[in-house]
DSSP file (Angstrom, degrees, kcal/mol; ACC not computed):
  #  RESIDUE AA STRUCTURE BP1 BP2  ACC     N-H-->O    O-->H-N    N-H-->O    O-->H-N    TCO  KAPPA ALPHA  PHI   PSI    X-CA   Y-CA   Z-CA
    1    1 A M              0   0    0      0, 0.0     2,-0.1     0, 0.0     0, 0.0   0.000 360.0 360.0 360.0 136.0 -109.0   30.8  -25.5
    2    2 A G     >  -     0   0    0      1,-0.1     4,-2.2     4,-0.0     5,-0.2  -0.297 360.0 -99.0 -85.1 172.4 -107.2   32.6  -22.7
    3    3 A E  H  > S+     0   0    0      1,-0.2     4,-2.0     2,-0.2     5,-0.1   0.879 123.7  49.5 -59.5 -40.5 -104.9   35.5  -22.9
    4    4 A L  H  > S+     0   0    0      1,-0.2     4,-2.6     2,-0.2    -1,-0.2   0.917 110.3  51.8 -66.6 -42.0 -101.7   33.3  -22.6
    5    5 A D  H  > S+     0   0    0      1,-0.2     4,-2.6     2,-0.2    -2,-0.2   0.887 108.5  51.9 -59.7 -40.8 -103.1   31.0  -25.4
    6    6 A E  H  X S+     0   0    0     -4,-2.2     4,-2.2     2,-0.2    -1,-0.2   0.892 110.1  48.0 -61.2 -42.4 -103.6   34.0  -27.6
    7    7 A L  H  X S+     0   0    0     -4,-2.0     4,-2.6     2,-0.2    -2,-0.2   0.917 112.0  48.6 -65.3 -42.4 -100.1   35.1  -27.0
    8    8 A I  H  X S+     0   0    0     -4,-2.6     4,-2.5     1,-0.2    -2,-0.2   0.896 111.7  50.2 -65.4 -39.7  -98.7   31.7  -27.8
    9    9 A T  H  X S+     0   0    0     -4,-2.6     4,-2.1    -5,-0.2    -1,-0.2   0.880 111.4  48.7 -62.8 -37.2 -100.8   31.5  -31.0
   10   10 A K  H  X S+     0   0    0     -4,-2.2     4,-2.2     2,-0.2    -2,-0.2   0.945 111.6  49.7 -68.2 -45.0  -99.5   34.9  -32.1
   11   11 A L  H  X S+     0   0    0     -4,-2.6     4,-2.7     1,-0.2     5,-0.3   0.928 110.6  49.7 -54.2 -48.5  -95.9   33.9  -31.4
   12   12 A L  H  X S+     0   0    0     -4,-2.5     4,-3.0     1,-0.2     5,-0.4   0.911 111.1  48.7 -61.7 -42.3  -96.3   30.7  -33.3
   13   13 A K  H  X S+     0   0    0     -4,-2.1     4,-1.3     2,-0.2    -1,-0.2   0.877 113.6  47.1 -64.9 -35.1  -97.8   32.5  -36.3
   14   14 A E  H  < S+     0   0    0     -4,-2.2    -2,-0.2    -5,-0.2    -1,-0.2   0.940 121.3  35.5 -69.4 -47.8  -95.0   35.1  -36.3
   15   15 A R  H  < S+     0   0    0     -4,-2.7    -2,-0.2    -5,-0.2    -3,-0.2   0.849 127.7  32.5 -76.5 -39.1  -92.2   32.6  -35.9
   16   16 A L  H >< S-     0   0    0     -4,-3.0     3,-1.8    -5,-0.3    -3,-0.2   0.622  75.4-176.0-103.8 -12.5  -93.5   29.7  -38.0
   17   17 A G  G >< S+     0   0    0     -4,-1.3     3,-1.9    -5,-0.4     4,-0.3  -0.308  77.1  10.8  55.3-120.7  -95.6   31.3  -40.8
   18   18 A E  G >  S+     0   0    0      1,-0.3     3,-0.9    -2,-0.2     4,-0.3   0.849 129.0  58.8 -60.5 -35.4  -97.2   28.6  -42.9
   19   19 A D  G <> S+     0   0    0     -3,-1.8     4,-1.9     1,-0.2    -1,-0.3   0.523  81.2  89.0 -74.2  -6.4  -96.2   25.9  -40.3
   20   20 A A  H <> S+     0   0    0     -3,-1.9     4,-2.8     1,-0.2     5,-0.3   0.829  76.2  63.5 -63.8 -33.3  -98.1   27.6  -37.5
   21   21 A E  H <> S+     0   0    0     -3,-0.9     4,-2.4    -4,-0.3    -1,-0.2   0.954 107.0  42.4 -58.6 -50.1 -101.4   25.9  -38.2
   22   22 A L  H  > S+     0   0    0     -4,-0.3     4,-2.5     2,-0.2    -1,-0.2   0.919 114.3  50.3 -61.7 -43.3  -99.9   22.5  -37.3
   23   23 A A  H  X S+     0   0    0     -4,-1.9     4,-2.4     1,-0.2    -1,-0.2   0.896 112.9  46.9 -63.7 -36.8  -98.0   23.7  -34.3
   24   24 A I  H  X S+     0   0    0     -4,-2.8     4,-2.8     2,-0.2     5,-0.3   0.931 111.3  52.0 -68.2 -43.4 -101.2   25.4  -33.0
   25   25 A K  H  X S+     0   0    0     -4,-2.4     4,-2.2    -5,-0.3    -2,-0.2   0.922 112.7  43.9 -57.3 -46.2 -103.2   22.3  -33.6
   26   26 A L  H  X S+     0   0    0     -4,-2.5     4,-2.2     2,-0.2    -1,-0.2   0.862 113.6  51.8 -70.0 -37.4 -100.6   20.1  -31.7
   27   27 A Y  H  X S+     0   0    0     -4,-2.4     4,-2.3    -5,-0.2    -2,-0.2   0.916 111.8  46.6 -62.1 -45.2 -100.4   22.7  -28.8
   28   28 A T  H  X S+     0   0    0     -4,-2.8     4,-2.3     1,-0.2     5,-0.2   0.916 111.3  51.2 -64.2 -46.1 -104.2   22.8  -28.5
   29   29 A A  H  X S+     0   0    0     -4,-2.2     4,-2.7    -5,-0.3     5,-0.4   0.883 112.7  45.3 -60.8 -41.6 -104.4   19.0  -28.5
   30   30 A Y  H  X S+     0   0    0     -4,-2.2     4,-1.7     3,-0.2    -2,-0.2   0.897 112.2  51.6 -68.5 -37.7 -101.7   18.7  -25.8
   31   31 A K  H  < S+     0   0    0     -4,-2.3    -2,-0.2     1,-0.2    -1,-0.2   0.906 120.3  34.6 -63.1 -45.0 -103.3   21.4  -23.7
   32   32 A E  H  < S+     0   0    0     -4,-2.3    -2,-0.2    -5,-0.2    -1,-0.2   0.853 139.4   9.1 -85.7 -35.4 -106.7   19.7  -23.9
   33   33 A R  H >X S-     0   0    0     -4,-2.7     3,-0.7     1,-0.3     4,-0.6   0.345  90.0-138.2-131.9   6.3 -105.9   15.9  -23.9
   34   34 A G  H >X  -     0   0    0     -4,-1.7     4,-1.5    -5,-0.4     3,-0.8  -0.273  69.0 -16.8  71.8-156.9 -102.2   15.6  -23.2
   35   35 A R  H 3> S+     0   0    0      1,-0.3     4,-2.3     2,-0.2    -1,-0.2   0.829 136.6  57.2 -56.5 -36.3 -100.0   13.2  -25.0
   36   36 A R  H <> S+     0   0    0     -3,-0.7     4,-2.5     1,-0.2    -1,-0.3   0.884 102.9  56.1 -64.5 -36.0 -102.9   11.2  -26.3
   37   37 A G  H <X S+     0   0    0     -3,-0.8     4,-2.0    -4,-0.6    -1,-0.2   0.922 108.1  47.7 -61.0 -43.4 -104.3   14.4  -27.9
   38   38 A V  H  X S+     0   0    0     -4,-1.5     4,-2.5     2,-0.2    -2,-0.2   0.901 110.4  51.3 -62.0 -44.9 -101.0   14.9  -29.8
   39   39 A L  H  X S+     0   0    0     -4,-2.3     4,-2.9     1,-0.2    -1,-0.2   0.913 108.7  51.6 -59.7 -43.4 -101.0   11.3  -30.9
   40   40 A E  H  X S+     0   0    0     -4,-2.5     4,-2.0     1,-0.2    -2,-0.2   0.912 109.9  49.8 -58.4 -43.9 -104.6   11.6  -32.2
   41   41 A V  H  X S+     0   0    0     -4,-2.0     4,-2.2     2,-0.2    -1,-0.2   0.943 112.4  47.1 -59.6 -50.2 -103.6   14.8  -34.2
   42   42 A I  H  X S+     0   0    0     -4,-2.5     4,-2.2     1,-0.2    -2,-0.2   0.907 112.3  49.2 -63.0 -42.5 -100.6   13.0  -35.7
   43   43 A N  H  X S+     0   0    0     -4,-2.9     4,-2.2     1,-0.2    -1,-0.2   0.830 108.0  54.9 -70.1 -29.1 -102.6    9.9  -36.6
   44   44 A E  H  X S+     0   0    0     -4,-2.0     4,-1.4     2,-0.2    -2,-0.2   0.913 109.7  46.7 -64.7 -46.1 -105.3   12.1  -38.2
   45   45 A I  H  X S+     0   0    0     -4,-2.2     4,-0.7     1,-0.2    -2,-0.2   0.895 111.7  51.3 -62.5 -41.4 -102.7   13.7  -40.4
   46   46 A L  H ><>S+     0   0    0     -4,-2.2     5,-2.6     1,-0.2     3,-0.9   0.871 105.7  54.7 -64.9 -38.1 -101.2   10.3  -41.3
   47   47 A R  H ><5S+     0   0    0     -4,-2.2     3,-1.4     1,-0.2    -1,-0.2   0.845  98.5  64.2 -62.8 -31.8 -104.6    9.0  -42.3
   48   48 A E  H 3<5S+     0   0    0     -4,-1.4    -1,-0.2     1,-0.3    -2,-0.2   0.793 107.6  42.0 -58.7 -30.7 -105.0   11.9  -44.7
   49   49 A V  T <<5S-     0   0    0     -3,-0.9    -1,-0.3    -4,-0.7    -2,-0.2   0.225 128.4 -96.2-105.3  13.9 -102.1   10.5  -46.7
   50   50 A G  T < 5S+     0   0    0     -3,-1.4     2,-0.6     1,-0.2    -3,-0.2   0.545  79.8 132.0  91.5  10.3 -103.2    6.9  -46.4
   51   51 A V      < -     0   0    0     -5,-2.6     2,-0.5    -6,-0.1    -1,-0.2  -0.841  40.6-156.6 -99.1 119.8 -101.2    5.6  -43.4
   52   52 A E        -     0   0    0     -2,-0.6     2,-0.4    -5,-0.1    -9,-0.0  -0.832  12.8-175.6 -96.7 128.2 -103.1    3.8  -40.8
   53   53 A V        -     0   0    0     -2,-0.5     2,-0.6   -10,-0.2    -6,-0.1  -0.985  20.4-141.5-127.8 131.2 -101.6    3.7  -37.3
   54   54 A S        -     0   0    0     -2,-0.4    -2,-0.0     1,-0.2     0, 0.0  -0.783   8.3-162.6 -88.4 125.2 -102.9    1.8  -34.3
   55   55 A M        -     0   0    0     -2,-0.6    -1,-0.2     1,-0.1   -15,-0.0   0.829  24.0-165.7 -81.2 -30.1 -102.5    3.9  -31.1
   56   56 A G        -     0   0    0      2,-0.0     2,-0.4     0, 0.0    -1,-0.1  -0.180  35.3 -54.4  69.7-174.5 -102.9    1.0  -28.8
   57   57 A E              0   0    0      1,-0.1     0, 0.0     0, 0.0     0, 0.0  -0.842 360.0 360.0-104.2 139.9 -103.6    1.5  -25.1
   58   58 A D              0   0    0     -2,-0.4    -1,-0.1     0, 0.0    -2,-0.0   0.496 360.0 360.0 -72.5 360.0 -101.3    3.6  -22.9
């Protein structure tokens, strides 16, 4: 993780507290894989509660 990413992570933790983990996960997914990465993370979370979502093709 670069210096900017570390600063963003620190800011998210300070501002969001318990919700920071999700925000950091979404930020990282977007940075690495763009919109598709964010959709993958959201679908992963939904699967954990029993909701199946088809992403389809962009």
